[in-house]
DOKOL-775112 format. One record per residue (C-alpha): x, y, z; residue number from 1. Coordinates in nm, 3 decimals. Layout:
! residues N
@xx=X | yy=Y | zz=Z | nudo=NUM $
...
***
This chain:
! residues 267
@xx=-4.488 | yy=-4.487 | zz=7.092 | nudo=1 $
@xx=-4.812 | yy=-4.285 | zz=7.080 | nudo=2 $
@xx=-4.785 | yy=-4.222 | zz=7.455 | nudo=3 $
@xx=-4.424 | yy=-4.107 | zz=7.417 | nudo=4 $
@xx=-4.520 | yy=-3.872 | zz=7.133 | nudo=5 $
@xx=-4.802 | yy=-3.728 | zz=7.344 | nudo=6 $
@xx=-4.581 | yy=-3.670 | zz=7.649 | nudo=7 $
@xx=-4.281 | yy=-3.520 | zz=7.470 | nudo=8 $
@xx=-4.413 | yy=-3.159 | zz=7.446 | nudo=9 $
@xx=-4.521 | yy=-3.151 | zz=7.816 | nudo=10 $
@xx=-4.190 | yy=-3.307 | zz=7.918 | nudo=11 $
@xx=-3.981 | yy=-3.050 | zz=7.731 | nudo=12 $
@xx=-4.204 | yy=-2.772 | zz=7.863 | nudo=13 $
@xx=-4.133 | yy=-2.898 | zz=8.217 | nudo=14 $
@xx=-3.759 | yy=-2.893 | zz=8.147 | nudo=15 $
@xx=-3.778 | yy=-2.535 | zz=8.020 | nudo=16 $
@xx=-3.986 | yy=-2.425 | zz=8.319 | nudo=17 $
@xx=-3.751 | yy=-2.591 | zz=8.567 | nudo=18 $
@xx=-3.450 | yy=-2.439 | zz=8.390 | nudo=19 $
@xx=-3.554 | yy=-2.075 | zz=8.429 | nudo=20 $
@xx=-3.749 | yy=-2.105 | zz=8.753 | nudo=21 $
@xx=-3.473 | yy=-2.280 | zz=8.948 | nudo=22 $
@xx=-3.234 | yy=-1.996 | zz=8.866 | nudo=23 $
@xx=-3.489 | yy=-1.729 | zz=8.960 | nudo=24 $
@xx=-3.578 | yy=-1.928 | zz=9.270 | nudo=25 $
@xx=-3.222 | yy=-1.894 | zz=9.398 | nudo=26 $
@xx=-3.255 | yy=-1.516 | zz=9.362 | nudo=27 $
@xx=-3.590 | yy=-1.521 | zz=9.543 | nudo=28 $
@xx=-3.442 | yy=-1.721 | zz=9.832 | nudo=29 $
@xx=-3.155 | yy=-1.472 | zz=9.859 | nudo=30 $
@xx=-3.402 | yy=-1.183 | zz=9.864 | nudo=31 $
@xx=-3.618 | yy=-1.353 | zz=10.128 | nudo=32 $
@xx=-3.941 | yy=-1.276 | zz=9.941 | nudo=33 $
@xx=-4.057 | yy=-1.635 | zz=9.898 | nudo=34 $
@xx=-4.417 | yy=-1.559 | zz=9.807 | nudo=35 $
@xx=-4.346 | yy=-1.295 | zz=9.543 | nudo=36 $
@xx=-4.399 | yy=-1.568 | zz=9.284 | nudo=37 $
@xx=-4.745 | yy=-1.653 | zz=9.414 | nudo=38 $
@xx=-4.831 | yy=-1.284 | zz=9.428 | nudo=39 $
@xx=-4.718 | yy=-1.205 | zz=9.072 | nudo=40 $
@xx=-4.870 | yy=-1.529 | zz=8.944 | nudo=41 $
@xx=-5.204 | yy=-1.434 | zz=9.101 | nudo=42 $
@xx=-5.177 | yy=-1.089 | zz=8.942 | nudo=43 $
@xx=-5.108 | yy=-1.255 | zz=8.604 | nudo=44 $
@xx=-5.414 | yy=-1.474 | zz=8.665 | nudo=45 $
@xx=-5.616 | yy=-1.160 | zz=8.740 | nudo=46 $
@xx=-5.498 | yy=-1.015 | zz=8.407 | nudo=47 $
@xx=-5.614 | yy=-1.320 | zz=8.214 | nudo=48 $
@xx=-5.946 | yy=-1.312 | zz=8.402 | nudo=49 $
@xx=-5.998 | yy=-0.945 | zz=8.315 | nudo=50 $
@xx=-5.918 | yy=-1.027 | zz=7.952 | nudo=51 $
@xx=-6.175 | yy=-1.308 | zz=7.957 | nudo=52 $
@xx=-6.432 | yy=-1.071 | zz=8.106 | nudo=53 $
@xx=-6.388 | yy=-0.840 | zz=7.806 | nudo=54 $
@xx=-6.428 | yy=-1.128 | zz=7.560 | nudo=55 $
@xx=-6.059 | yy=-1.186 | zz=7.485 | nudo=56 $
@xx=-5.985 | yy=-1.557 | zz=7.455 | nudo=57 $
@xx=-5.767 | yy=-1.733 | zz=7.710 | nudo=58 $
@xx=-5.410 | yy=-1.806 | zz=7.583 | nudo=59 $
@xx=-5.447 | yy=-1.545 | zz=7.308 | nudo=60 $
@xx=-5.191 | yy=-1.271 | zz=7.240 | nudo=61 $
@xx=-5.427 | yy=-1.006 | zz=7.378 | nudo=62 $
@xx=-5.479 | yy=-1.200 | zz=7.700 | nudo=63 $
@xx=-5.102 | yy=-1.245 | zz=7.741 | nudo=64 $
@xx=-5.026 | yy=-0.874 | zz=7.709 | nudo=65 $
@xx=-5.306 | yy=-0.775 | zz=7.945 | nudo=66 $
@xx=-5.163 | yy=-1.016 | zz=8.203 | nudo=67 $
@xx=-4.814 | yy=-0.882 | zz=8.135 | nudo=68 $
@xx=-4.936 | yy=-0.526 | zz=8.188 | nudo=69 $
@xx=-5.073 | yy=-0.624 | zz=8.528 | nudo=70 $
@xx=-4.746 | yy=-0.790 | zz=8.633 | nudo=71 $
@xx=-4.536 | yy=-0.495 | zz=8.509 | nudo=72 $
@xx=-4.746 | yy=-0.258 | zz=8.721 | nudo=73 $
@xx=-4.693 | yy=-0.471 | zz=9.032 | nudo=74 $
@xx=-4.321 | yy=-0.517 | zz=8.949 | nudo=75 $
@xx=-4.287 | yy=-0.139 | zz=8.946 | nudo=76 $
@xx=-4.473 | yy=-0.122 | zz=9.279 | nudo=77 $
@xx=-4.241 | yy=-0.377 | zz=9.444 | nudo=78 $
@xx=-3.927 | yy=-0.203 | zz=9.314 | nudo=79 $
@xx=-4.050 | yy=0.142 | zz=9.424 | nudo=80 $
@xx=-4.167 | yy=0.015 | zz=9.764 | nudo=81 $
@xx=-3.811 | yy=-0.097 | zz=9.852 | nudo=82 $
@xx=-3.759 | yy=0.267 | zz=9.958 | nudo=83 $
@xx=-4.010 | yy=0.217 | zz=10.240 | nudo=84 $
@xx=-3.885 | yy=-0.125 | zz=10.354 | nudo=85 $
@xx=-3.824 | yy=-0.002 | zz=10.710 | nudo=86 $
@xx=-4.192 | yy=0.091 | zz=10.737 | nudo=87 $
@xx=-4.352 | yy=-0.185 | zz=10.527 | nudo=88 $
@xx=-4.156 | yy=-0.505 | zz=10.461 | nudo=89 $
@xx=-4.168 | yy=-0.649 | zz=10.110 | nudo=90 $
@xx=-4.316 | yy=-0.975 | zz=10.240 | nudo=91 $
@xx=-4.610 | yy=-0.785 | zz=10.393 | nudo=92 $
@xx=-4.668 | yy=-0.591 | zz=10.071 | nudo=93 $
@xx=-4.646 | yy=-0.911 | zz=9.867 | nudo=94 $
@xx=-4.912 | yy=-1.068 | zz=10.089 | nudo=95 $
@xx=-5.139 | yy=-0.765 | zz=10.053 | nudo=96 $
@xx=-5.106 | yy=-0.770 | zz=9.673 | nudo=97 $
@xx=-5.176 | yy=-1.146 | zz=9.667 | nudo=98 $
@xx=-5.492 | yy=-1.104 | zz=9.876 | nudo=99 $
@xx=-5.608 | yy=-0.812 | zz=9.660 | nudo=100 $
@xx=-5.548 | yy=-1.001 | zz=9.334 | nudo=101 $
@xx=-5.716 | yy=-1.318 | zz=9.467 | nudo=102 $
@xx=-6.027 | yy=-1.131 | zz=9.581 | nudo=103 $
@xx=-6.040 | yy=-0.940 | zz=9.252 | nudo=104 $
@xx=-6.026 | yy=-1.266 | zz=9.053 | nudo=105 $
@xx=-6.327 | yy=-1.397 | zz=9.248 | nudo=106 $
@xx=-6.519 | yy=-1.075 | zz=9.189 | nudo=107 $
@xx=-6.453 | yy=-1.081 | zz=8.814 | nudo=108 $
@xx=-6.512 | yy=-1.457 | zz=8.782 | nudo=109 $
@xx=-6.850 | yy=-1.412 | zz=8.949 | nudo=110 $
@xx=-6.969 | yy=-1.252 | zz=8.623 | nudo=111 $
@xx=-6.837 | yy=-1.533 | zz=8.399 | nudo=112 $
@xx=-7.039 | yy=-1.839 | zz=8.300 | nudo=113 $
@xx=-6.739 | yy=-2.077 | zz=8.322 | nudo=114 $
@xx=-6.574 | yy=-1.912 | zz=8.620 | nudo=115 $
@xx=-6.503 | yy=-2.231 | zz=8.816 | nudo=116 $
@xx=-6.318 | yy=-2.389 | zz=8.524 | nudo=117 $
@xx=-6.114 | yy=-2.073 | zz=8.475 | nudo=118 $
@xx=-6.008 | yy=-2.067 | zz=8.842 | nudo=119 $
@xx=-5.906 | yy=-2.434 | zz=8.820 | nudo=120 $
@xx=-5.695 | yy=-2.365 | zz=8.512 | nudo=121 $
@xx=-5.508 | yy=-2.067 | zz=8.657 | nudo=122 $
@xx=-5.435 | yy=-2.272 | zz=8.971 | nudo=123 $
@xx=-5.297 | yy=-2.597 | zz=8.821 | nudo=124 $
@xx=-5.277 | yy=-2.513 | zz=8.450 | nudo=125 $
@xx=-5.313 | yy=-2.759 | zz=8.166 | nudo=126 $
@xx=-4.957 | yy=-2.861 | zz=8.095 | nudo=127 $
@xx=-5.046 | yy=-3.195 | zz=7.934 | nudo=128 $
@xx=-5.205 | yy=-3.019 | zz=7.639 | nudo=129 $
@xx=-4.918 | yy=-2.792 | zz=7.538 | nudo=130 $
@xx=-4.807 | yy=-2.810 | zz=7.175 | nudo=131 $
@xx=-4.461 | yy=-2.788 | zz=7.019 | nudo=132 $
@xx=-4.553 | yy=-2.433 | zz=6.919 | nudo=133 $
@xx=-4.609 | yy=-2.350 | zz=7.288 | nudo=134 $
@xx=-4.275 | yy=-2.510 | zz=7.376 | nudo=135 $
@xx=-4.083 | yy=-2.312 | zz=7.113 | nudo=136 $
@xx=-4.255 | yy=-1.983 | zz=7.200 | nudo=137 $
@xx=-4.187 | yy=-2.028 | zz=7.571 | nudo=138 $
@xx=-3.825 | yy=-2.129 | zz=7.504 | nudo=139 $
@xx=-3.773 | yy=-1.814 | zz=7.296 | nudo=140 $
@xx=-3.915 | yy=-1.586 | zz=7.569 | nudo=141 $
@xx=-3.711 | yy=-1.750 | zz=7.844 | nudo=142 $
@xx=-3.393 | yy=-1.747 | zz=7.634 | nudo=143 $
@xx=-3.426 | yy=-1.369 | zz=7.598 | nudo=144 $
@xx=-3.479 | yy=-1.330 | zz=7.974 | nudo=145 $
@xx=-3.187 | yy=-1.562 | zz=8.051 | nudo=146 $
@xx=-2.961 | yy=-1.367 | zz=7.816 | nudo=147 $
@xx=-3.033 | yy=-1.039 | zz=7.997 | nudo=148 $
@xx=-2.972 | yy=-1.207 | zz=8.331 | nudo=149 $
@xx=-2.641 | yy=-1.345 | zz=8.206 | nudo=150 $
@xx=-2.524 | yy=-1.009 | zz=8.068 | nudo=151 $
@xx=-2.603 | yy=-0.827 | zz=8.393 | nudo=152 $
@xx=-2.553 | yy=-1.118 | zz=8.634 | nudo=153 $
@xx=-2.322 | yy=-0.919 | zz=8.865 | nudo=154 $
@xx=-2.583 | yy=-0.648 | zz=8.918 | nudo=155 $
@xx=-2.871 | yy=-0.894 | zz=8.967 | nudo=156 $
@xx=-2.676 | yy=-1.107 | zz=9.214 | nudo=157 $
@xx=-2.562 | yy=-0.794 | zz=9.399 | nudo=158 $
@xx=-2.914 | yy=-0.657 | zz=9.450 | nudo=159 $
@xx=-3.049 | yy=-1.002 | zz=9.542 | nudo=160 $
@xx=-2.771 | yy=-1.035 | zz=9.800 | nudo=161 $
@xx=-2.867 | yy=-0.700 | zz=9.956 | nudo=162 $
@xx=-2.563 | yy=-0.504 | zz=9.837 | nudo=163 $
@xx=-2.609 | yy=-0.128 | zz=9.807 | nudo=164 $
@xx=-2.513 | yy=-0.070 | zz=9.442 | nudo=165 $
@xx=-2.578 | yy=0.237 | zz=9.228 | nudo=166 $
@xx=-2.918 | yy=0.258 | zz=9.053 | nudo=167 $
@xx=-3.051 | yy=-0.014 | zz=9.283 | nudo=168 $
@xx=-3.415 | yy=0.080 | zz=9.219 | nudo=169 $
@xx=-3.364 | yy=0.036 | zz=8.844 | nudo=170 $
@xx=-3.204 | yy=-0.309 | zz=8.887 | nudo=171 $
@xx=-3.481 | yy=-0.409 | zz=9.128 | nudo=172 $
@xx=-3.743 | yy=-0.303 | zz=8.876 | nudo=173 $
@xx=-3.566 | yy=-0.482 | zz=8.590 | nudo=174 $
@xx=-3.543 | yy=-0.799 | zz=8.799 | nudo=175 $
@xx=-3.912 | yy=-0.792 | zz=8.888 | nudo=176 $
@xx=-4.011 | yy=-0.694 | zz=8.532 | nudo=177 $
@xx=-3.820 | yy=-0.990 | zz=8.385 | nudo=178 $
@xx=-3.958 | yy=-1.207 | zz=8.662 | nudo=179 $
@xx=-4.306 | yy=-1.087 | zz=8.567 | nudo=180 $
@xx=-4.250 | yy=-1.186 | zz=8.203 | nudo=181 $
@xx=-4.151 | yy=-1.536 | zz=8.310 | nudo=182 $
@xx=-4.440 | yy=-1.571 | zz=8.553 | nudo=183 $
@xx=-4.696 | yy=-1.443 | zz=8.303 | nudo=184 $
@xx=-4.574 | yy=-1.691 | zz=8.042 | nudo=185 $
@xx=-4.561 | yy=-1.977 | zz=8.293 | nudo=186 $
@xx=-4.901 | yy=-1.927 | zz=8.456 | nudo=187 $
@xx=-5.077 | yy=-1.960 | zz=8.120 | nudo=188 $
@xx=-4.917 | yy=-2.303 | zz=8.079 | nudo=189 $
@xx=-4.860 | yy=-2.450 | zz=8.424 | nudo=190 $
@xx=-5.085 | yy=-2.257 | zz=8.663 | nudo=191 $
@xx=-5.003 | yy=-2.069 | zz=8.983 | nudo=192 $
@xx=-4.929 | yy=-2.364 | zz=9.213 | nudo=193 $
@xx=-4.702 | yy=-2.552 | zz=8.972 | nudo=194 $
@xx=-4.510 | yy=-2.235 | zz=8.888 | nudo=195 $
@xx=-4.450 | yy=-2.181 | zz=9.260 | nudo=196 $
@xx=-4.330 | yy=-2.541 | zz=9.294 | nudo=197 $
@xx=-4.089 | yy=-2.508 | zz=9.001 | nudo=198 $
@xx=-3.954 | yy=-2.184 | zz=9.144 | nudo=199 $
@xx=-3.899 | yy=-2.271 | zz=9.508 | nudo=200 $
@xx=-3.859 | yy=-2.647 | zz=9.559 | nudo=201 $
@xx=-3.554 | yy=-2.733 | zz=9.340 | nudo=202 $
@xx=-3.376 | yy=-2.414 | zz=9.451 | nudo=203 $
@xx=-3.456 | yy=-2.478 | zz=9.818 | nudo=204 $
@xx=-3.341 | yy=-2.843 | zz=9.817 | nudo=205 $
@xx=-3.020 | yy=-2.751 | zz=9.636 | nudo=206 $
@xx=-2.930 | yy=-2.505 | zz=9.916 | nudo=207 $
@xx=-2.938 | yy=-2.796 | zz=10.163 | nudo=208 $
@xx=-2.645 | yy=-2.960 | zz=9.986 | nudo=209 $
@xx=-2.449 | yy=-2.685 | zz=9.810 | nudo=210 $
@xx=-2.310 | yy=-2.343 | zz=9.906 | nudo=211 $
@xx=-2.204 | yy=-2.194 | zz=9.572 | nudo=212 $
@xx=-2.481 | yy=-2.060 | zz=9.351 | nudo=213 $
@xx=-2.344 | yy=-2.239 | zz=9.043 | nudo=214 $
@xx=-2.348 | yy=-2.575 | zz=9.222 | nudo=215 $
@xx=-2.694 | yy=-2.504 | zz=9.361 | nudo=216 $
@xx=-2.823 | yy=-2.430 | zz=9.011 | nudo=217 $
@xx=-2.685 | yy=-2.752 | zz=8.861 | nudo=218 $
@xx=-2.820 | yy=-2.965 | zz=9.145 | nudo=219 $
@xx=-3.156 | yy=-2.786 | zz=9.132 | nudo=220 $
@xx=-3.186 | yy=-2.856 | zz=8.761 | nudo=221 $
@xx=-3.109 | yy=-3.226 | zz=8.809 | nudo=222 $
@xx=-3.360 | yy=-3.259 | zz=9.093 | nudo=223 $
@xx=-3.627 | yy=-3.066 | zz=8.904 | nudo=224 $
@xx=-3.587 | yy=-3.277 | zz=8.591 | nudo=225 $
@xx=-3.607 | yy=-3.603 | zz=8.790 | nudo=226 $
@xx=-3.919 | yy=-3.492 | zz=8.978 | nudo=227 $
@xx=-4.085 | yy=-3.392 | zz=8.649 | nudo=228 $
@xx=-4.019 | yy=-3.738 | zz=8.503 | nudo=229 $
@xx=-4.157 | yy=-3.909 | zz=8.815 | nudo=230 $
@xx=-4.462 | yy=-3.680 | zz=8.828 | nudo=231 $
@xx=-4.553 | yy=-3.727 | zz=8.462 | nudo=232 $
@xx=-4.509 | yy=-4.105 | zz=8.499 | nudo=233 $
@xx=-4.744 | yy=-4.108 | zz=8.801 | nudo=234 $
@xx=-4.993 | yy=-3.893 | zz=8.613 | nudo=235 $
@xx=-4.999 | yy=-4.138 | zz=8.322 | nudo=236 $
@xx=-5.004 | yy=-4.455 | zz=8.533 | nudo=237 $
@xx=-5.297 | yy=-4.351 | zz=8.753 | nudo=238 $
@xx=-5.472 | yy=-4.123 | zz=8.501 | nudo=239 $
@xx=-5.452 | yy=-3.817 | zz=8.726 | nudo=240 $
@xx=-5.425 | yy=-3.443 | zz=8.641 | nudo=241 $
@xx=-5.059 | yy=-3.380 | zz=8.560 | nudo=242 $
@xx=-5.045 | yy=-3.034 | zz=8.719 | nudo=243 $
@xx=-5.181 | yy=-3.149 | zz=9.055 | nudo=244 $
@xx=-4.957 | yy=-3.459 | zz=9.056 | nudo=245 $
@xx=-4.645 | yy=-3.253 | zz=8.981 | nudo=246 $
@xx=-4.728 | yy=-3.002 | zz=9.255 | nudo=247 $
@xx=-4.775 | yy=-3.289 | zz=9.504 | nudo=248 $
@xx=-4.446 | yy=-3.453 | zz=9.402 | nudo=249 $
@xx=-4.249 | yy=-3.128 | zz=9.426 | nudo=250 $
@xx=-4.393 | yy=-3.000 | zz=9.754 | nudo=251 $
@xx=-4.389 | yy=-3.333 | zz=9.942 | nudo=252 $
@xx=-4.012 | yy=-3.382 | zz=9.904 | nudo=253 $
@xx=-3.888 | yy=-3.093 | zz=10.127 | nudo=254 $
@xx=-4.147 | yy=-3.190 | zz=10.389 | nudo=255 $
@xx=-4.024 | yy=-3.553 | zz=10.388 | nudo=256 $
@xx=-3.665 | yy=-3.426 | zz=10.416 | nudo=257 $
@xx=-3.728 | yy=-3.224 | zz=10.734 | nudo=258 $
@xx=-3.625 | yy=-3.502 | zz=10.983 | nudo=259 $
@xx=-3.288 | yy=-3.538 | zz=10.808 | nudo=260 $
@xx=-3.189 | yy=-3.174 | zz=10.760 | nudo=261 $
@xx=-2.964 | yy=-3.153 | zz=11.068 | nudo=262 $
@xx=-2.753 | yy=-3.440 | zz=10.928 | nudo=263 $
@xx=-2.694 | yy=-3.271 | zz=10.591 | nudo=264 $
@xx=-2.371 | yy=-3.071 | zz=10.561 | nudo=265 $
@xx=-2.372 | yy=-2.837 | zz=10.256 | nudo=266 $
@xx=-2.048 | yy=-2.838 | zz=10.057 | nudo=267 $
***
């Protein structure tokens, strides 16, 4: 019973993370900018590192808003740079931003006494130690983001599908800004690698079996929830870091599926 009580907050946090990230992952796959999550997550990690450099505690409100400011700036850059897509593809720009943010984190961390521990935390997070307060706060933030996506779902789906709608730059910026809010909130809990796994893997696997976005979303949620249960069980059984175990479980599945992909007919 004590074990169940301990694992309930991390489990519900995983469900919340899978819920929002699977939906956003389907948009990212449509846009063809797979590594935008890693890039924005690294930028959010840079923001928290800068906050730590100035003496602002990790996971504090100040650290969160500094990270959010960094992701908003990059979200604006990605939305604005769509105008120059024929000259510089978004994937190239995303890679450049990721490399810049990664190098900047190392430069800032070099001046911190516990730099190695900080890098480890922003990579794989510390999801086992989340509290019910963290779960409720994250759920509230993601509910607000999900509500905006639902209200303007036609516009978001249109721009993700490459349709030329009016005010496209605004909708692109709003998408990336909301995406940045989610990523900033997630990185502080789950770390960069686990956030990427939540975003891409359930969405990717669901596209192997389903054609309609609604069906893909439902299947992605089911798969994500099951993998979270298996990963947390493995983490407990073998006393291993939950974040690293979950990343391994998520990322190994599409690789193991590769030999069978030609036999799968999406419906």
